[in-house]
C-alpha positions in Angstrom: 12.0 12.1 39.5 9.3 14.8 39.5 8.7 14.7 35.8 6.3 17.8 35.8 8.6 20.0 37.3 11.7 18.8 35.5 9.5 19.2 32.2 8.7 22.9 33.2 12.3 23.6 33.8 13.1 22.7 30.2 10.5 25.4 29.0 12.6 28.1 27.3 12.7 31.6 28.6 10.8 33.0 25.5 7.7 35.2 26.0 6.2 33.7 22.8 6.6 30.0 23.8 3.5 28.2 25.3 4.9 25.6 27.7 3.0 22.5 27.3 2.1 22.2 30.8 1.3 25.5 32.0 1.7 28.1 29.1 3.0 31.6 29.7 0.5 32.6 32.3 0.7 29.5 34.4 -2.2 27.9 32.6 -2.9 26.3 29.4 -3.3 29.7 27.6 -5.7 29.1 24.7 -6.1 33.0 24.3 -2.7 33.2 22.7 -4.2 31.0 19.7 -6.3 31.6 16.8 -8.3 28.5 17.6 -10.7 27.7 20.4 -10.1 25.0 23.0 -12.8 23.1 21.2 -10.4 23.0 18.0 -7.6 21.7 20.1 -9.5 19.2 21.9 -11.2 17.9 18.6 -7.9 17.3 16.9 -6.2 15.7 20.1 -9.1 13.3 20.2 -8.0 12.3 16.7 -4.4 12.3 17.7 -4.9 9.7 20.7 -6.4 7.3 18.2 -4.3 7.6 15.3 -1.1 7.7 17.1 -1.7 5.3 20.0 1.4 3.5 18.9 3.7 6.7 19.5 2.4 6.9 23.0 3.4 3.1 23.8 6.7 3.5 21.8 7.7 6.7 24.0 6.6 4.8 27.2 9.3 2.3 26.2 11.9 4.8 26.8 10.3 5.7 30.0 8.3 8.9 28.9 5.1 9.1 31.0 2.0 9.3 28.8 1.1 12.7 30.6 4.4 14.2 29.1 3.8 12.7 25.8 0.2 14.0 25.5 1.1 17.5 26.6 3.9 17.8 24.0 1.4 16.5 21.3 -1.0 19.1 22.4 1.7 21.8 22.1 2.3 20.7 18.8 -1.3 20.9 17.7 -1.8 24.4 19.4 1.4 25.6 17.7 0.2 24.5 14.4 -3.3 25.9 14.9 -1.6 29.1 16.0 0.9 29.5 13.1 -0.2 27.6 10.1 -1.6 30.6 8.6 1.8 32.2 8.2 3.0 29.5 5.8 1.9 28.4 2.2 2.2 25.6 -0.2 1.3 21.9 -0.1 0.4 19.9 3.1 3.9 18.4 2.8 5.7 21.9 2.3 3.7 23.5 5.2 4.8 20.6 7.5 8.4 21.1 6.7 8.0 24.8 7.4 6.1 24.3 10.6 8.5 21.7 11.6 11.4 23.9 11.3 9.8 26.8 13.0 8.5 24.5 15.9 11.9 23.3 16.4 13.3 26.9 16.4 10.6 28.4 18.6 10.1 25.4 21.1 13.4 23.4 21.7 12.0 22.4 25.2 9.9 19.5 23.6 12.9 18.1 21.8 15.3 18.4 24.9 12.9 16.7 27.2 12.5 13.6 24.8 16.2 13.5 24.2 16.8 13.6 28.0 14.8 10.3 28.0 17.1 8.8 25.3 14.6 8.9 22.5 16.7 9.1 19.2 16.5 12.4 17.5 15.3 10.6 14.2 12.3 9.2 16.0 11.5 12.6 17.6 11.7 14.1 14.2 9.3 11.7 12.7 6.8 11.8 15.5 6.7 15.7 15.3 6.3 15.9 11.5 3.6 13.1 11.8 1.7 15.2 14.4 2.1 18.3 12.5 1.0 16.9 9.0 -2.0 15.1 10.7 -3.2 18.5 12.3 -2.7 20.3 9.0 -5.0 17.6 7.5 -7.7 17.9 10.1 -7.6 21.8 10.5 -11.2 22.1 9.3 -12.8 18.8 9.9 -16.2 19.0 11.7 -19.2 17.0 11.9 -20.8 18.8 9.3 -24.5 18.0 8.4 -25.0 15.6 5.5 -26.2 16.7 2.1 -29.7 16.4 1.3 -31.3 13.0 1.4 -28.7 11.5 3.7 -29.6 10.4 7.4 -27.4 11.5 10.3 -24.6 9.2 11.5 -25.6 6.5 14.1 -23.4 4.8 16.4 -23.7 0.9 16.3 -21.2 -0.2 18.9 -18.3 -2.8 18.9 -14.8 -2.4 19.0 -13.1 -2.7 15.7 -9.5 -2.9 14.9 -10.1 -2.7 11.1 -12.3 -1.1 8.5 -15.7 -2.8 8.3 -17.2 -4.6 5.2 -20.8 -4.9 4.3 -23.0 -7.1 2.1 -26.7 -7.5 1.4 -28.4 -10.4 0.2 -32.0 -9.2 -0.1 -34.2 -6.0 0.2 -33.7 -4.3 3.7 -30.9 -7.0 4.7 -27.5 -5.9 5.6 -24.5 -8.0 7.0 -21.6 -6.2 8.4 -18.3 -7.6 9.3 -15.1 -6.3 10.9 -11.9 -7.4 12.7 -12.4 -7.5 16.5 -9.9 -6.9 19.3 -8.9 -10.6 19.2 -8.2 -10.2 15.4 -11.1 -12.4 14.7 -14.1 -11.8 12.2 -16.9 -10.3 13.9 -20.6 -10.1 12.4 -23.5 -8.0 12.8 -26.7 -7.7 10.9 -29.8 -5.8 10.3 -33.0 -8.2 9.5 -35.4 -5.3 8.5 -36.3 -4.6 11.9 -33.4 -4.4 14.2 -29.7 -4.9 14.7 -28.2 -8.0 16.1 -25.5 -8.2 18.6 -22.0 -8.9 17.4 -20.9 -12.5 16.9 -17.5 -13.9 16.7 -16.8 -16.0 13.6 -13.2 -16.8 14.4 -10.1 -16.8 12.3 -7.0 -14.6 12.6 -7.0 -11.6 10.3 -4.3 -9.3 9.5 -6.4 -7.0 7.3 -9.9 -5.5 7.2 -12.4 -8.0 5.7 -14.4 -7.8 2.6 -17.9 -9.3 1.8 -20.3 -10.1 -1.0 -23.5 -11.8 -1.7 -24.4 -13.8 -5.1 -27.4 -15.2 -4.2 -30.3 -15.3 -1.6 -28.9 -16.2 1.9 -25.4 -16.3 0.6 -22.5 -14.4 1.9 -18.8 -14.8 0.9 -16.3 -13.1 3.4 -12.4 -12.8 2.6 -9.5 -11.4 4.6 -5.8 -11.5 4.8 -4.3 -14.3 7.2 -1.3 -14.5 9.4 0.7 -15.9 6.4 -0.5 -12.8 4.2 -2.5 -15.1 1.9 -6.3 -14.8 1.0 -8.5 -16.6 3.3 -12.2 -17.2 2.7 -15.3 -18.0 4.7 -18.8 -18.4 3.5 -22.6 -18.5 4.7 -24.6 -21.1 2.7 -28.0 -20.3 4.3 -27.5 -22.7 7.1 -24.1 -22.4 8.7 -20.7 -20.8 8.2 -17.8 -22.9 6.6 -14.4 -23.1 8.2 -11.7 -20.8 6.8 -10.0 -21.7 3.6 -6.4 -20.7 2.4 -6.6 -19.4 -1.2 -2.9 -18.5 -1.4 -1.1 -15.3 -2.7 0.8 -12.7 -1.0 -1.2 -9.7 -0.2 -0.1 -6.2 0.8 -3.6 -4.8 1.5 -7.0 -5.8 2.5 -8.9 -7.6 -0.3 -11.9 -6.5 -2.2 -14.6 -8.7 -3.9 -17.3 -8.3 -6.3 -19.8 -10.7 -8.1 -21.4 -10.4 -11.6 -23.6 -13.5 -11.5 -24.6 -16.6 -9.3 -21.6 -18.4 -8.1 -19.1 -16.1 -9.5 -16.6 -14.4 -7.4 -13.8 -11.9 -8.3 -11.5 -11.1 -5.8 -8.7 -8.3 -5.8 -5.9 -7.1 -3.8 -2.7 -5.1 -3.8 0.6 -7.3 -4.4 4.1 -7.3 -3.4 4.8 -5.0 -6.1 1.9 -2.9 -5.2 0.0 -3.5 -8.2 -3.5 -4.9 -8.5 -3.8 -8.5 -8.4 -7.0 -10.7 -9.3 -8.4 -14.0 -8.6 -11.6 -15.4 -9.5 -14.0 -18.4 -8.8 -15.9 -19.5 -12.0 -18.4 -21.8 -10.3 -16.2 -24.8 -10.3 -12.6 -23.8 -9.3 -10.4 -21.0 -8.3 -8.1 -19.4 -11.0 -4.4 -18.6 -10.3 -3.6 -15.0 -9.3 -3.0 -12.6 -12.4 -1.2 -9.0 -12.2 -3.4 -6.2 -13.5 -0.7 -3.4 -13.0 -1.0 -0.2 -11.6 0.7 1.3 -8.4 -1.7 1.4 -5.5 -1.2 3.2 -1.9 -4.4 1.5 -0.7 -6.6 -1.3 -0.7 -8.8 -1.6 -3.8 -12.5 -1.6 -4.1 -14.6 -3.6 -6.5 -18.1 -3.5 -7.7 -20.4 -4.9 -10.5 -23.3 -3.4 -12.1 -24.1 -5.8 -14.8 -23.3 -9.4 -16.0 -19.6 -9.6 -17.0 -18.9 -6.1 -15.9 -16.5 -5.3 -13.0 -15.2 -1.7 -11.9 -12.1 -1.4 -9.5 -10.9 1.5 -7.8 -7.9 2.4 -5.6 -5.7 5.4 -4.4 -2.8 6.2 -6.7 0.5 7.3 -5.9 -0.8 10.9 -6.3 -3.4 10.1 -3.6 -6.1 10.5 -6.1 -8.9 7.9 -7.0 -8.1 5.6 -9.8 -10.2 3.4 -11.8 -9.8 0.4 -14.0 -12.7 -1.9 -15.4 -13.7 -5.2 -17.1 -16.1 -4.9 -20.1 -16.5 -8.5 -20.8 -13.8 -8.9 -23.2 -10.7 -7.1 -21.6 -9.5 -4.8 -19.0 -9.1 -1.1 -19.5 -6.0 0.9 -18.7 -5.9 2.7 -15.5 -7.5 6.1 -15.5 -7.0 9.0 -12.8 -10.4 10.3 -11.8 -8.8 13.5 -10.2 -10.9 15.8 -8.2 -8.5 16.0 -5.2 -6.7 13.7 -2.7 -8.2 11.0 -0.5 -6.8 9.9 2.7 -8.0 6.3 2.6 -8.8 3.5 0.0 -12.2 3.8 -1.6 -15.4 1.9 -1.2 -17.8 1.1 -4.3 -21.4 0.4 -4.5 -24.0 0.5 -7.6 -27.6 1.5 -7.5 -28.2 0.4 -11.0 -27.3 -0.2 -14.5 -24.2 1.8 -15.4 -24.4 3.7 -12.0 -21.5 3.9 -9.5 -21.5 5.4 -6.2 -17.8 5.8 -4.7 -16.9 6.8 -1.1 -13.6 7.5 0.7 -12.0 9.4 3.7 -11.0 13.0 2.9 -8.1 14.8 4.0 -10.0 16.0 6.9 -11.1 12.5 7.9 -14.7 13.3 6.7 -16.7 10.9 4.4 -16.5 12.0 0.8 -19.0 10.8 -1.9 -19.0 10.8 -5.7 -21.2 9.4 -8.4 -20.9 8.0 -12.1 -24.5 8.7 -13.6 -23.8 6.8 -16.9 -22.3 9.9 -18.6 -20.0 11.8 -16.3 -18.3 11.7 -12.8 -19.8 14.3 -10.2 -17.2 15.9 -7.9 -16.7 14.9 -4.3 -19.3 15.9 -1.7 -18.8 15.7 2.0 -21.1 13.7 4.2 -19.4 14.7 7.3 -18.3 12.4 10.3 -14.9 11.8 11.6 -13.5 8.3 10.1 -10.7 6.4 11.4 -10.8 3.8 8.7 -11.8 3.3 5.2 -15.6 3.2 4.5 -17.7 0.4 3.3 -20.8 0.7 1.1 -23.6 -1.5 -0.5 -27.1 -0.9 -2.0 -30.0 -3.2 -1.5 -32.5 -1.7 -3.8 -33.5 1.6 -5.7 -31.7 4.5 -4.7 -30.9 3.1 -1.1 -27.2 3.3 -0.1 -25.7 2.3 3.5 -22.4 3.3 4.2 -20.2 2.2 7.4 -16.9 3.0 8.8 -15.0 3.0 12.1 -15.6 6.2 14.3 -13.2 8.0 16.7 -14.4 5.6 19.5 -13.6 2.6 17.5 -17.2 1.7 17.0 -19.0 0.9 13.9 -20.8 4.1 12.7 -23.4 4.1 10.0 -25.2 6.5 7.5 -27.7 5.8 4.9 -29.8 7.3 2.0 -33.1 6.4 0.6 
């Protein structure tokens, strides 16, 4: 079948309709939109990464990728062209735009129905593309705020968010899940970056890492059995993986407030925060710390017997809980706007917290606790496709990592 000509025949005879192949004038007609081709291309680059599974799923019904991509491009163009006509929350505008698109552009639905794609799946895909486009309307590689570097590309191909730890001044160890689902490692020795090394294992989440002493690193991840798995560097060699049990529904987080002390957190089956710790001799059982998380947690310690834990709540806001050496606090909503990923946490000193998350436009957001109050969120730019990871190795120094649009490791720093 000549899919291209067949698809064109489905385009309704509507002078306001931009056919996903040729537009109203026989070419892709960007002059009809409020946005530039660069806006459409930028968002389509994000769509190709975020919704790769939809391309694969539709190919299973026999839909050629060229048709799928042009339908997605048509949706993105329609949203950019019409979003200003609607008001409300992102969810409300998504519903309004979906109904309008279905009314104005029935050809795209007819095409997919013709391949036997269920109507419910078509609706889900189109809503997801519309919502994603709305969330990325104004995303741009804006320059970082004062004191921060530009983003740098450190290569690799990551299939998860990264993790980072530091065991001495000017030392960074970064980890991520590779294409083979194993743990991969790259480090900065104070002068240059190493290549990537494969540390084995089979991970079903992003890793997390911490150092509690010179030349010591502990790395955790979720295994194939959804339990917590652990691997460590003792200064000479890497251990084998060990299974620490539990049933995790997120990547873990880890902090350390003294030598040979580890506190590990993850979201459990009830979506609450769960906690397990190593006291220098043995591992505790898991304890339920409550809350309802919609992301993996983040954890950090700025002093002896102190732990601060963060996660995204049901309202997509940043939530916070802490251990003061005697008891756990209640959860507090830190407000300040929605985030689109789990957070990352670092500390640059006593009673000082630095929190990072991906924003609604996939940029890196940053806020601080200065010992008295929380700042608002600031944008550090970039286009993230994962949660960030952050660490400080001294003074006012902060290093932040995330997966970029090309699935490489990207890095930004201050100090």
